[in-house]
C-alpha positions in Angstrom: 21.8 51.3 -45.1 20.5 48.1 -43.5 18.3 47.0 -46.6 21.3 47.7 -49.3 23.0 44.7 -50.0 25.5 45.2 -53.2 25.9 42.7 -56.1 29.2 41.7 -55.2 27.5 40.3 -51.7 24.3 39.0 -53.5 26.6 36.9 -55.7 29.0 35.8 -52.5 26.0 34.6 -51.0 24.7 32.6 -54.0 27.9 31.1 -54.5 27.2 29.3 -51.2 24.7 27.3 -52.8 26.6 26.7 -56.0 29.3 25.0 -53.5 26.4 23.1 -51.9 24.7 22.1 -55.1 28.3 21.0 -56.4 28.4 18.2 -53.9 25.0 17.4 -53.0 23.3 17.3 -56.4 25.9 14.3 -57.1 23.9 12.7 -53.7 20.6 13.5 -55.4 21.2 12.6 -58.7 23.6 9.9 -59.0 24.2 8.4 -55.5 21.6 5.4 -56.0 23.0 4.8 -59.1 26.3 4.8 -57.8 25.5 2.4 -54.7 23.3 -0.4 -57.0 25.4 -0.2 -60.2 29.1 0.2 -59.2 29.4 -0.2 -55.3 27.3 -3.3 -55.8 24.6 -2.9 -53.1 21.5 -4.4 -53.4 18.5 -1.9 -54.1 16.0 -2.8 -51.5 19.3 -2.2 -48.9 19.8 1.2 -50.7 16.4 2.1 -50.0 16.2 1.3 -46.3 19.7 3.3 -45.8 18.3 6.4 -47.6 15.3 6.3 -45.1 17.2 5.4 -42.0 19.9 8.1 -42.7 17.4 10.8 -43.2 15.5 9.5 -40.4 18.7 10.1 -38.0 20.2 13.1 -39.3 16.9 14.9 -40.1 17.5 15.7 -36.1 20.4 17.4 -36.7 18.4 20.5 -38.3 16.9 21.5 -35.0 20.4 21.0 -33.4 22.0 23.2 -35.9 19.3 25.8 -35.6 19.8 26.1 -32.2 23.4 26.4 -32.4 22.9 29.0 -34.9 20.7 31.1 -32.5 23.1 30.5 -29.5 26.2 31.6 -31.8 27.8 34.9 -30.9 31.0 35.6 -32.8 32.6 38.8 -34.3 31.3 37.4 -37.8 27.8 37.1 -36.7 25.8 34.0 -36.1 25.4 32.2 -39.4 28.6 33.5 -41.4 31.4 31.4 -38.9 29.8 27.7 -40.2 30.9 28.3 -43.7 34.6 28.8 -42.4 34.3 26.0 -39.7 32.7 23.1 -42.0 33.8 23.8 -45.4 36.7 21.2 -45.1 35.0 18.7 -43.4 32.3 18.8 -45.4 34.5 18.1 -48.5 36.3 15.6 -47.3 33.4 13.1 -46.2 31.9 14.0 -49.7 35.2 12.6 -51.0 34.9 9.6 -48.8 31.4 9.1 -49.8 32.4 8.0 -52.9 35.3 5.9 -52.2 34.7 2.1 -52.7 36.8 0.1 -50.2 37.3 -3.6 -50.8 35.2 -4.9 -47.9 32.4 -7.9 -47.5 28.9 -7.0 -48.4 28.1 -6.1 -44.8 31.2 -4.2 -44.4 30.2 -2.3 -47.7 26.7 -1.3 -46.4 28.3 -0.3 -42.8 31.1 2.1 -44.6 27.6 3.5 -46.7 25.8 4.3 -43.9 28.6 6.1 -41.6 29.6 8.1 -44.7 26.1 8.8 -46.1 24.8 10.0 -42.3 28.0 12.1 -41.6 27.4 13.9 -45.0 24.3 14.7 -44.1 24.7 16.0 -40.6 27.4 18.3 -42.3 25.6 19.3 -44.9 22.9 20.8 -42.4 25.8 22.4 -40.5 27.0 24.3 -43.5 23.7 24.5 -45.7 21.2 25.9 -42.6 23.5 28.9 -42.2 23.0 30.0 -45.7 19.3 30.1 -45.2 19.3 31.8 -41.8 21.9 34.3 -43.0 19.3 35.7 -45.5 16.9 36.9 -42.8 20.1 38.8 -41.3 21.2 40.0 -44.7 18.0 42.3 -44.8 14.7 43.1 -43.5 13.3 44.1 -46.8 11.0 41.4 -48.4 11.3 42.2 -51.9 15.1 42.7 -51.5 15.2 38.8 -50.0 13.1 37.7 -52.8 16.3 39.2 -55.2 18.7 38.1 -53.1 17.6 34.3 -52.9 16.7 34.4 -56.7 20.3 35.2 -57.4 20.8 32.4 -54.6 18.8 30.1 -56.9 20.3 31.1 -59.8 23.9 30.4 -58.8 22.7 27.2 -57.2 21.3 25.9 -60.4 24.6 26.3 -62.0 26.1 24.5 -59.8 23.3 21.7 -60.4 23.6 22.2 -63.9 27.6 21.6 -63.9 26.8 18.1 -61.9 23.8 17.3 -64.5 25.4 17.6 -67.6 29.1 17.0 -66.3 28.8 14.2 -64.3 28.8 11.2 -66.3 31.5 12.7 -68.6 33.7 13.5 -66.0 33.5 10.3 -64.6 34.5 8.8 -68.1 37.2 10.9 -68.1 38.8 10.3 -65.0 37.8 6.8 -64.9 38.6 5.6 -68.5 36.6 2.9 -68.1 36.5 2.5 -64.2 33.4 4.1 -63.2 34.6 3.6 -59.4 37.7 5.6 -59.9 35.7 8.2 -62.1 33.3 9.0 -59.7 36.0 9.4 -56.5 37.9 12.0 -58.7 35.0 13.8 -60.0 33.9 14.2 -56.5 37.1 15.4 -55.2 37.5 17.9 -58.0 33.8 19.0 -57.1 35.0 19.0 -53.3 37.7 21.6 -54.1 35.6 23.8 -55.6 33.3 23.9 -53.1 35.7 25.1 -50.3 36.7 27.9 -52.1 33.3 28.8 -52.7 32.3 28.8 -49.2 35.2 30.8 -48.3 33.9 33.4 -50.7 30.7 33.4 -49.3 32.2 33.4 -45.8 34.6 36.6 -46.6 31.9 38.6 -48.8 28.8 38.4 -46.7 27.2 40.4 -43.9 24.8 40.3 -41.1 23.1 43.5 -40.5 19.5 42.8 -39.1 20.0 42.3 -35.4 17.6 41.9 -32.3 18.5 42.4 -28.9 22.4 42.7 -30.0 22.4 39.4 -31.4 22.3 38.0 -28.0 21.9 33.9 -27.8 18.1 32.6 -28.1 17.4 30.1 -26.0 15.7 27.5 -27.0 12.5 27.8 -24.8 12.2 31.2 -26.5 13.0 29.9 -29.6 9.7 27.5 -29.6 7.6 30.5 -28.9 8.3 31.7 -32.5 6.9 28.5 -33.6 3.7 28.2 -31.8 0.8 29.6 -34.0 3.3 30.0 -36.9 1.1 28.3 -39.4 3.1 29.8 -42.4 6.1 27.9 -40.9 4.4 24.4 -40.4 3.0 24.8 -44.2 6.6 25.7 -45.5 7.8 22.4 -43.3 5.2 20.3 -44.8 5.7 21.6 -48.4 9.5 21.3 -48.5 9.0 17.5 -47.7 6.9 17.0 -50.6 8.7 18.9 -53.0 11.9 17.4 -52.2 10.2 13.7 -52.4 9.2 15.0 -56.1 12.5 16.4 -56.8 14.5 13.2 -55.7 12.3 10.8 -57.1 12.1 12.1 -60.5 16.0 13.0 -60.2 17.1 9.7 -59.3 14.3 8.0 -61.9 16.0 9.8 -64.2 18.9 7.7 -65.2 17.1 4.3 -65.1 14.2 5.6 -67.2 16.3 6.9 -70.1 18.5 3.8 -69.8 15.6 0.9 -69.5 12.8 2.3 -70.3 13.6 4.6 -73.3 16.8 2.7 -74.5 18.4 6.1 -75.0 21.4 6.2 -72.0 23.0 9.1 -74.3 20.0 11.3 -73.4 20.8 11.5 -69.7 23.1 14.5 -70.6 20.7 16.1 -72.3 17.7 15.9 -70.1 19.7 17.0 -67.1 21.0 19.9 -69.3 17.5 21.0 -69.3 17.8 22.0 -65.7 19.2 25.2 -67.1 15.5 25.9 -67.9 15.2 26.4 -63.9 17.2 29.4 -64.6 14.7 31.2 -66.5 11.6 30.4 -63.8 14.0 31.5 -61.2 15.1 34.7 -63.3 11.5 35.6 -63.5 10.3 35.1 -59.8 10.9 38.4 -58.8 8.7 39.9 -61.8 6.1 37.3 -61.2 5.7 37.0 -57.5 5.6 41.3 -57.1 2.4 40.6 -59.7 0.7 38.0 -58.4 2.6 37.3 -54.7 5.0 34.8 -53.7 2.2 32.5 -52.7 0.6 32.4 -55.9 3.9 32.4 -57.9 4.7 28.9 -56.2 1.4 27.6 -56.7 1.8 28.2 -60.5 4.9 26.7 -60.4 3.2 23.5 -59.0 0.6 23.3 -60.7 3.3 23.5 -64.4 5.1 20.7 -62.8 2.1 18.6 -62.3 0.6 18.9 -65.4 4.0 18.4 -67.5 4.2 14.7 -65.8 1.2 13.9 -67.6 2.9 15.1 -70.8 5.8 12.8 -69.8 3.5 9.8 -69.5 2.2 10.5 -73.0 5.8 10.7 -74.5 6.7 7.5 -73.0 3.7 5.8 -74.3 4.9 7.0 -77.9 8.5 6.7 -77.2 8.6 10.4 -78.4 12.0 11.9 -77.3 10.6 15.6 -78.7 7.7 15.1 -76.5 9.5 14.2 -73.6 12.5 17.2 -73.9 9.4 19.8 -74.4 7.5 18.4 -71.0 10.6 18.5 -69.0 11.4 21.9 -70.4 8.5 23.4 -69.6 8.1 21.9 -66.3 11.7 23.0 -65.4 10.6 26.5 -66.0 7.7 26.2 -63.5 9.6 24.3 -61.3 12.1 27.4 -61.4 9.4 29.6 -60.1 9.3 27.3 -57.0 13.0 27.1 -56.4 13.3 31.1 -56.4 10.6 31.5 -53.6 10.8 28.3 -51.6 13.5 29.9 -49.0 12.5 33.4 -49.4 8.9 32.6 -48.1 10.4 30.4 -45.3 12.5 33.6 -44.0 9.3 35.6 -44.1 7.8 33.1 -41.5 10.9 34.1 -39.3 9.5 37.5 -39.4 6.0 36.1 -38.9 7.0 34.3 -35.7 9.1 37.5 -34.4 5.9 39.7 -35.1 3.4 37.2 -33.1 5.6 36.1 -30.0 8.2 38.6 -30.0 10.8 36.4 -30.4 13.5 36.0 -33.6 14.5 32.5 -33.7 16.1 32.2 -37.4 18.0 29.2 -36.7 15.5 27.2 -35.1 12.8 28.4 -37.9 15.2 27.8 -40.9 16.1 24.2 -39.7 12.7 23.5 -41.6 14.4 24.0 -44.6 16.9 21.5 -43.3 14.4 18.9 -41.9 12.4 19.3 -45.6 15.4 19.0 -47.5 16.4 16.0 -45.6 13.4 14.1 -44.7 12.1 14.5 -48.4 15.3 13.3 -49.6 14.9 10.3 -47.5 11.4 9.2 -48.4 12.1 10.3 -52.0 14.7 7.8 -52.0 13.6 5.2 -50.4 10.5 4.6 -52.1 12.1 5.1 -55.3 14.3 2.3 -54.2 11.5 0.2 -52.5 9.3 0.7 -55.6 12.5 -0.7 -57.8 13.1 -3.9 -55.8 9.2 -4.6 -55.7 9.0 -4.4 -59.4 12.0 -6.8 -59.6 14.7 -4.1 -60.6 17.8 -6.2 -61.2 21.0 -3.9 -62.4 22.3 -4.0 -65.7 20.0 -6.4 -67.1 16.9 -6.5 -69.6 14.2 -5.3 -67.1 10.9 -7.2 -66.9 7.5 -5.5 -67.7 6.7 -4.9 -63.8 10.2 -3.1 -63.0 9.8 -1.0 -66.1 6.3 -0.1 -64.6 8.5 0.7 -61.2 10.5 3.0 -62.9 7.9 5.1 -64.9 6.0 5.3 -61.4 8.9 7.1 -60.1 9.9 8.9 -62.8 6.3 10.2 -63.5 3.4 9.6 -61.0 5.3 9.9 -57.8 6.5 13.5 -58.8 3.1 14.5 -59.9 1.3 13.5 -56.4 3.8 15.2 -54.8 3.3 18.5 -56.8 -0.5 18.3 -56.3 0.1 17.9 -52.5 2.1 21.2 -52.4 -0.6 23.1 -54.5 -2.8 22.2 -52.0 -1.3 23.0 -49.1 -0.4 26.3 -50.5 -4.2 26.9 -50.5 -4.1 27.5 -46.9 -0.7 29.9 -46.9 -1.8 33.5 -46.1 0.8 35.2 -45.2 0.8 37.3 -48.0 -2.2 38.8 -46.9 -0.5 40.3 -43.6 3.2 41.0 -45.0 3.0 44.8 -45.4 1.6 45.4 -41.9 4.0 42.7 -40.5 7.1 44.7 -41.8 5.8 48.0 -40.8 4.9 46.7 -37.4 8.7 45.0 -37.2 10.5 47.9 -38.4 8.9 50.5 -36.2 9.5 48.0 -32.7 13.1 47.6 -34.1 13.4 51.4 -34.1 12.2 51.7 -30.7 14.6 49.2 -29.5 17.2 51.1 -31.2 16.2 54.1 -29.4 16.1 52.6 -26.1 
């Protein structure tokens, strides 16, 4: 049946995001530290790099969306991209963490080329993962369950990176962080290739409209016009990733310089396992509260716990810091379990309103939100550090410590509050039952015809 997805397929689908996170979580959490403290790039230059790179390759999201909508193979529209791009994605990830002996300008150019190319390939292999969900089943609750499995397995990948990177760097590098980062990424990239191939082999595309024929770009745009939920998810994704990247990037600086407890980096990163708790409860909570309200609850929990982190810093209380981050991660898990599922609902909404199902183009919002949010978050973090007078591997001034605190505490809180405000205008939950019923009836007529 169209809406029945086996556990083998659910897990195989989720392993695609495990693969993505084994590579891109290293980028999110450690690349700025690697560029400034290992590769030797200027912190302000890194900020500009992050912004320019994300602006350039944010355009690839819509391009890949159009390509997915126009793809027509025996494997479907989304699945073949895992087969085509898994090896190039892994290879460029390894190149990103190589340290050629170039001049300062040469190093910066090398960083631009590898970072931008990695971002483009990330869109090419991760965007189909999101669009695939809309083709696996048309059942809204089943999508929530599948996406929850995806987010659980994604967080397992993120947890491996959060806890394991620095120990792996120490193990492989034996005091040489350049070699340590390179071999750590090589290991993660090789595992990612295997996992992407499992996703390709074991998933299926069941929901087909118009015989799965290519959707022209002009037709696809019709699914965006008047699709208010899609626009809200687009903007919300930007601010959510600004928060996640700002906090994740600043954590290593915050613990090293503000707390003087660099040994706590694996501990606090390890608390990401509690995202799994929030994700695991997402189907149950969203069934009772609705998707919008569940995501709103997660954002508010995230914002409130950031204030608690501020008090933990003032008291230099490790216990309070750990408690605040633990509760915050549970709340953010609710958001992680729903953001992509809600985005997929906007694909149905666009089809319901316009008669056009443009799953590739609409799910490109996820890529744009991730990339633009990461770019702005990473750039702001670097520029704030630069303006605060941050100097790598030195005793920091009061202004640089304040800059680190702002990145780790207040920037994420502001973003979570903006997300909460945007969700007040999300109304799709109210019409979801009618929408699914109407689309189901229409597809039955189309099949009969």
